N, C-alpha and C positions, 0 to 999 in steps of 0.2 A: 260473088255470093248473093247479090241482089239482082232480081229480074224485074219483070212487069209487076207492079204493085196494085193490089186490090184497093180501091179508094175507100170503101167502107162496107161493112156487113149490112148495115141498114139500107144503103142504096141498092145493093145487089138484091136483097129480099124484095124491096119495093118494085124493082124492075121486072121480077120474074114470078111473083105470086099474085093471084087474083085478090081483089080488095078485101073480100070477106075472110079469105084464108089468111091474108097478111095480118089483119087485126087479131085473129086468134093466135097466130105465131108470135106477134108482138106481146100479147098478154102473157103468154107462157114465158117468153124470154125476159120481159121487162117488168112484170107485175102490173099494177093498175096503170091505166092510161093517164099520162100526164098532159095537162093543158100546156099548149105553147105559150110562152111569155111574149106579150106584145112589146116589141122593141121599137124605139124611135126610128122614124124613117131616116133621119140624119145619121144615126149609128149604122144602120144597114147599108146606106150609101157609102159611108166612110170605110166600112169593112171591105166592101167590094172594090173601092178605089185602091185600098192598101193591100189587096190580094190576100185576105184571110177569111176563113169561114166564121160565121157568127150564128150561134144557136141559143135559144133561151127556153126554159121550162119552169113551170110552177110545181112545187112540191108542198102542197098545203096540208093542213091538219083540220080536224073537226072543231067547230066553234065550242068554246067552253063558257060556263056561267061566271066563273071567278077570275079567269085570266084572259086578258086581251091577246090577240095573235102576236107572236114574236117573230116578225118577218125580217129576214136578212137576205140580201142578194150577194151571192158569191160568184166570183169569176175565176175560171181556170184558163190559163194561157199555155198553149203548146206551140212550139216553133222550131224551125230549122236554124242552124247557124247561118250567118249572113255572108261572111267572107271565107275563102279557102283556109284550111288549117295551117298553112305555112305563111299566111299574112302576118305582119308585125302584131305582137300581142296587144298593144294599146289600140291599134286599129280594129282588131276583132272585138275588143270590149266595147269600144265606142259605137261600133256598128250595131251591136246587140242592144246597147242602151237605147239607141235611136229607134230600133225596131220595136222593142218592148214598150217604149214610150208612146209610140203610135197606137199600139193595141190597148194600153192602159187608158189612153184618152177615150177610146171607143167604149171601154168598160165603164168609165165615168158617165158617158152619155147614156148608158143603159142603167144607171143608178146603182152600180155595184158598190157594196160596202167593204168587202174583203176580197182581195185578189191574190192568187198563189201562182208562182212561176214554177217551171220544171227544175229538176235537180241540176245543180251546177250550170245555171242558165247563162252565165257570162263567158262560157268557154266551150270548145269542142269536148266531146266525151273521150278525152285522151287517156283515161285510166286503162283502157284496153291495151295500150301500146307498151306499158311498163317502162317507158322512157321518162326520165325526170325533167329534162329540158326540152323545150322551153315551158313545159306545162306548169311547173311549179310557180312560174312567174305570174300566172293568173290568180294565185292565192292573194287574199287581201284581208285586212282587219274587218272583223264583223262589226266593231263599234264605230270606226271612223274611216273605213276604206272608201274608195271612190264610188263603189256600187251602193253602199249603204247611204252615203250622202245623196246620191242621185235618187234613191228610193225615198229618202226623207222629203226631198223636194216634191216628188210625185204625190206622196201621202198628204202633204200640206195643201198642195194645189187642188186635189180632188176630194179631200176629206175622206180618205180611204185607207183601210188597213192593208199593208203589203206583207206577204210572206215571201222572202227572198233567199232561196237556197244558193249558197256560194261555196267555193273552196276557201276555207278560212286559214289565214296565217296568224298564229298565236305567238306574237313576239315576246309576251311576258313569260311564256313557258318554252324557252329554247327554240323558237321558230317552228314549233310543232304545227303540222297541217291537220285540219279537220274538215269533214264534210258537214257543213253547218247550214241551218236555216235561221235567218234573222227575221224577227217579227217587229214590224214598225207600226206604231199606232197611227190613227187618223190625224193626230196633231203633229206628226212628224217625229215623235219621240221613239227611240229604240226601246221597246218594251223588254226585249231580251233575245236570247239565242238558244238553240237546241241542236245537239249533234247526233249524227247518224249512229244508231246503236248496233247495227249488224253489218258486217263486212262480207261481201261475197267471196267465196273461195271455190271456184268452179273450174276444174281443170287447172291450167296454169294462169287463169284469169284471177288475179288476187289484188283487190283494191288497197290492201294494206301496204302495197308498194308506195302508196301516197299518204295514207292516213290510217289511223287505227280506230277501233271502236270508240264511240263517244263516251263521255263521262258526265253527262248532264242528266241522265235518267230519263224520266217521262214527264218533262215540264209541260204544263198547260198554261196558256196565256189568256188572261182576262182582257178582252178588248172591249171597245164601246159597243160592239155588235154581237158579242157572244164569246164563249170560251173555246179556244182552238188548240189542238195538238198538231204536231208535224211528225209523221212517221215516214222517214226518208227512205225511199227506194226499196232496198232489200229487206227492210223491216216488215214489209207487207207479207212476207212469207212466214212470219212468226206470229201466230194468234195471240200469244201472251203479250206481245209488244202492243198491238192494238188495245188489248184489254186494259193494260196499265194506264194508257192515256185516258181511257174512259173512266177507270177507277179514280183517277186524279181530277175528274170533273169535265173533261172535254165534251163539248156539244157537237163540234165539227172536227173531224180529223182529216188533215190533208196528207196525201201521199205523193209528193213530187218525185218523179222517177226518170230514168233513162234506160230503156230496155228494148231489145230487138226481137223480131218475130220468131226466129228459129229457137231462141232461148226460152221464151216465157209467154208467148201470146195466148196459148190455151188457158193459162192461169189468170190472165189479166182481168177478165170480166168477172171472175169468181171471188178473188180474195178481198178486195175492198167492199164488195157487196155483202159477202158473208160477215165481215167485221161489223158492218152497219147493223145487220140483223142481230148478231150475237151480243152487241154491246149497247143497243138502243141509242145510236148516234148517227149523224150524217157523215159519210165518208166521201172523199174527193180524190180520184186517181188522175194524175197528170203525167203524161209521157211525151217526150220530145218526138219530132218527126225528122225524116230525111236520112240520107246515107252520107257519112263523113269519111273523107278519104285522107290518108296520112302518107307522108313521103316515104317512110321506112316501113318495110313489111314486118308483120308480127304473126304469131300463132295464138291460138286460143285453147290449146290442150284438147282439141276435139278430133285429132287425127288428120285434119285437113292441111293442105299446103299453106305456107305462109301467105298472107294477104295484106292488102292495104286499107281495108275497111272492116268494121266490126259487124256490119249487117244493117238492115233497114230498121230504123226506129219507127214504130208503127202508130204513134199517136194514140187515137181512140180514147181520149180523156173522157171521163164520165163522173156523174155524181150518183151516189146510192143513198137511199133513205132507210130508216130503221124498220119500216114496214115491208122491206124487201123489194120495193120498186126502185127503178133506176132510170136515168135519162139514156137516150141513145148516145152512142159515142161520137166524138168528133172524128173527122177524116183520119185515115191511116197515112195520108200523103201530104196534107196541106197544113199550113199554119192555121190556128183557130182559137177562138174565144168562146167558151161555154158559160152562159149565165144561168144560174139556178136561183130562183126565189124560193126560199125554204122557210117554213114556220117551225121554229125550234120547239114549239109546244108538242110537236109530233113525237119527240123523244120520250117524254113522260107518258104520253098517251099509249104508246106501244109498250113501254115498260109496264104500265098498269095492265095491259092485255096479256102479255106473254110472260112477264115476271122472270126473265132470264137472269137478271141481276139479283133479284130477291131470292131466287131459288138456287143461286150459285153457292156451292159448298166451299167457300174460300178458305175457311179455317182448316178443312180437310186437305185441300190442295196445298196450302202453305206447309202443313205438317209433313205431307208426303214428299213435296219438293225439297224441303229442308233435308230430309233423310236421303233423297236421291242424289244430291250433289256431294255427299260425303264419300271419301275414298273407300270406306268399308261398306258401302251400300249393298244390300242384297234385295233383288226384285221380289215382290210379294207374289210368288207363284206357289200354288198348292199342288203338290204332286201326289200321285197314287201311291 
């Protein structure tokens, strides 16, 4: 299913377009030109030694008379799995802890305040296989599992907020499994958790074989560095999902994902960026990289023969701002850390300019949506 992989759209454009033409293409594709963030030489060297890409950008706002800048540095981490999918479960988890720990250390060197990992970062993306074992063994407690404890140590060590998406085992409610993001404060305290609201059902690929739709709504977490929401993976296809995190006060919405090229890549650069514009917030799309091979063949309901891998996870993690600008994406093929220094004042500045929230007819939407979900709903169609 996977062949030679394009490293990145940005690299291809830079290699083949004249400089003046390239700048104009970048303006059209990415909005205003973003200043590169000056990163410490030690961080750049460490990223090179540990074989992952490191990029940094500044997403500033205009100076204000009554408010000081509200600067926060956010880090997005995308990565391949470390060991083969048939390695012992604990070995796989430990190897990923070590790898992410190396990358978080570099994020700390870059002054990152909040870091977010990719969806289900402690395991292979085994949900495509529809097998239960051994994949359910990766599930752990959101409150006191080994991954949460590990992240608490990192948070305390680096004075950093961590967003850690895991497969959660809820032993209080009958060993129920959830696709969950745990938000850990910079003091090491678990602020809370939020669960994936939307489950993909595409062909015979159905993640409800593992977990069901979340029951935590659209929680927003007040951290020391700003208010964050976590819109997990498939939720990015649902505009109202983004909107409700914004309505609940999110200033930054993370979208930790695991998605492959043939399935969703044309949508990837659009959805989080559109959500940033529509909701006057910063959005952060994180996608894993690599191709993960499984021992047993499976199908994906696409008419193709059974195969041993889901496809190529294309990375391309990026940050979008409420003014429509966005960073270039990380590589499609390499592990990477993207650092964005954002001024949260930009959210209100763009809201004052475009007024999308102020002019939103929420009372009308609420009334019509309430009617639309009733069994006796009749569409509002006027006929001749």
